[in-house]
C-alpha positions, 0 to 999 in steps of 0.5 A: 503492450499494443493490445487495442481495447477492442482486441482485448475485449473480445479476448475476455469475452472468449474467456467468459464462453469457456466454461473450462474443464479445469473448473469443472474438475476442481469442483469434483476434487478440491475443496469449496470456497465460500464466496468472496464478500468484499467491504473496501468500497465501505459497504458490503457487496459480494465480490463477483457483483462488484464493477471494480477491480478488487483482490482480497488476500487472506494472511492465512493462505501464506503461512511461515512468512517472515514478516519483514514487510508487506511486500510478501502478501502484496506480491499476489496482487496484479498491478500492485508492484513494490520496491525497498523491502530491505531499507527500513529507514525509506520504508516500503514503497508499494504502488498501485497501477503505477500510482505510488511510484514516485515518492523515494519513500513511504506510500503516496497515491494510495489510501491505506486503511487499518480495521476501517480508520484510515493510516493515511495522513490527511495530506495524503502521506502513508507510513506503514512503520506502525503496522504489526504485520503479525496481526494482519489477517486479511487485505483488500486491494482496490485498484483504480481511482478510489476518490469518489469514497475515500477522496485524495487516493488517486491509485486505490486503497489498501484495507487492511483487517487485523485479528480481533480479540479471541473467544477464549484466554489465549497467548502466542509466542513467536521467536524468528531468526535470520541471516542478515542479523535479523531477530524478532520476538513477538508476544500476543495475549487475548481473550473475551468475557461476555460481551467484551474482548481484549488483545494485547500485542508486543513485537520487537525486531532487529535488523543489520541489513545486507549493506553496510550503514543499514542497521534497525530496530522496530518496537511497537505495542498494539492494544484492541478492545471490543464491546459487542451489543445488540445494536453494533459493535464498538472498537477501541485500538491503540498503537505505539511504536519506536523506531530507529533505522540508518540509511545506506543510501543509493549507488551508482552502477559503477559502485554496484560492480565494485561492491554491492554491499557498500553504503553511499560514502556521503551516508556514511560521512553524514551518519544518515539515519532516522527515528520515529516515535508515534502514538495512535488511538482509534474508536470506531462504532459500526451500528445496526439500524433499520431493516438492513441499514448499516452505519459507522461512525470513526475517530482518530488522534495521534502524534509522531516525532521524527528526525532524521540526518541526510547524506548532505551538509546544508538543511541536512537534518531534519525534525517534525512534531506532528499532531494528526486527528480525523472522524468520518462517517457513512450510513447505507440505507436500502429502499425501493425506488422506481421498482428497482432495489437501492443501496445508497451510502453517503458519508464525510471524512473530516481530517487535520494534521499539523507539524512543527518542522525544522531543518538544520546543517548536518555537521558529519552527523552533529547538528549544526545551525537552524536552516528553516523553522515553520509550522505546517498544517492540512485540512481535508474535508470530504462528502460522498454518495454511492448508489448501488442499483440492481437493475435486475437479476443480471444488471447492477449499476453503481453510481457515485459522487464525492467533493473535497476540499483540502487546505494546505498552509505554512506559518514561516517562523524562520527570521534569519533570512529576513523573508516571510514565506508564509502561505496557503493553498486551497485545493478543491475537486469533484470526482465521480465514478460509474460502473456497471456489471452483468452476470453471464452465468451464476459463476461469471459476470463482466463489468465496465467502469469509468471514474476520476480521481485527484491527488494532491501533493503532500506538505512535504512534496510541497517544499520549495527548491529555492527555500521555505514556504511552499512551491506555488507552481505545483499542482494536484494530479487528475486521472480519468480511468476507463475499465473493462473486466470480467471475473469467474468464481466456483467452489473450487477455482477464482479468476479475473482480468481487467484491461484499463486506460487512465489519462493523467494531468499534471502527474507529480514526479520527484526530482533531486538537487545536486546540493541535497541529493538525499532530498526529494523535490516535486514538480508536474509532468503536464500529460501522461497515459497508462495502459494496462492488463491485469490477470489473477488465478486461484485454483484450489486443485485439490484438498492438499494443493492450490495454485496461484498466480497474478500478472500485469502488463503495462505501457506507462508513458509520458505524452506531454513532459517538458522541462526547462532543459529536457523534453521527456515526451514519449519516454516511459514512466520510471519506477514501474516494470512492463511485466510483472509475475507471480506464481505460487504451488502450495501443499497443505496436509495435517498441519504441515506445508510447503510453498513455493513461489516465483516473482519476476519483474522486467526492466525498470527505469530509474529516470525520466530520461529512461537512460539508466535502469535495473535489469529484470530478475526472477527470484524463487522462494521457498516456505515449509513449516509444520503445526503440532497440536498438544493438547490445548497448545500447538507448536509451528516451526517454520523455515524460509529462503528468499532468493533460493537461487542467489540471484543478484537484483535491486531492493530499491530504485531512487528515481531521478537521483542526482549524481547517478546514485540510482541502486540499492542492491538486494540480498542473495539467497537468505535464510530465516527459521522460526517458532510460533507457539500458542498456549 
């Protein structure tokens, strides 16, 4: 992408000046959309006014989904790219503007919140395996540096809101089946009495998978209690999971050509898999203070037990017991200073985790001798302040500042090697943001924003390739971002465009060792540059017809990146396509709905040298269903077809994998059907 900022800026201003006949026609023929409010900046603000790229996804606008992973909803957000829908052992791997693409499992570089409480661990790693997707009602995706309000989050924020207890007693049963051995049973019940409300949900899913050795079973229970008082709202939530999944591993290009559905031979020989048991409890108080002031106090505590078997012998099995806890809060104060209205939000975050980690040899699936035993801990502390200033009826400014201190420590308890690898790392960072928005018309605004962010390595990423303890050479990544955008919001039409540049120092990059092919280690890439353009459109054409579109183009590259044996300067960052597109046409009338959507992407490189890549593709998907009311009960049969045309594609890429085992093929045409009953 070779658009200069000047040329792109002119294009954006032309968009603003064009009032669009489409918008005028839509106002006359379509239902009206309410003005969009967002809460992910930790304070309520109108979407049109905030000087940041934020996309809101309502689960209700995507009925009939299989709810296997969040990628179906995230595809609607430009600049967000997800891999690994079907390998449950590795988990969905979303990225925002390239942040998160480095990891071969889980979520990196993105702060994930569920009902205002961090799902992200204190060391910066997130797993989405504890989330009941049937409860998700709304997601706000803040794209770009978010460290000022959220700390260790270089790429952005994913704020997920789940269903609140219903006003009347009700029960919901959802059963579905599909190809690839998929079966799901979900039961949800809830109700309210006076100022109290409660909800309880059970979910059990099994999946045989597309490839050999891909079977997975996930079980979860989620409970929510709410108490509504004149001065605020108290929310208590609980979640427990018991998951087990096999890992088929990555294949070479030749192996894919031979048999797309095979598992990697070492993963079969060593019975590669993982299990997770986790319990999590959160308590949140949302309070109303004097005037329009608001505040929030939040806390959470949890325990995670994990074990896996990887496709090699030495240190090929890992277990850890993790305990984690966090508290935080913020206060938003409205006042007039120097004749201007200010909304000042200040707050703090304090989070800690402790892991008892052990490694053993993997003797073809059986546990062998101990190879490592160490206690690992992370302590994260942050203070932040943000000021939203109404400069005039048309001008608004946002200024923010945050300080973070992260301490990572290891206590080496493995004595067989006669060395003590104990140690600690203290990482601290100041970050700022400054945004300015201008209301062109009552329906359109432009904004600009500059911000810094940082991202520490997680505890597992700090593993020393030479043995226990920490990799002392690994440094946090730091980013400086510049952004220019435009937004428009009419009763039936909403659009946004954003152009950004990000300069990175010490970008974190994954690599593997030949002796441990299923395990990732990390190093810094020196300097990187990211240029991108994002476009989105939502148009309620008529009462029944709706069109949605999201497009992203980028040029991500290493500007200075050398290892002892290679120079990758000028190479494209792997794991992210240069172009990606989502488009969907939906029809909904009298309870019936049909949605036809396409997701497309360009080629994706699989290694830093850009010598291996997965070709681009376009997948066509179909959803249909019908809600039928019987008195106080309702039935909703639904049907979906993924990859309707049966295209060959790759569901996942293992970045910088050794022995050229980069590729995890995705399935062809897959069909699912379900029935949702509401009592």
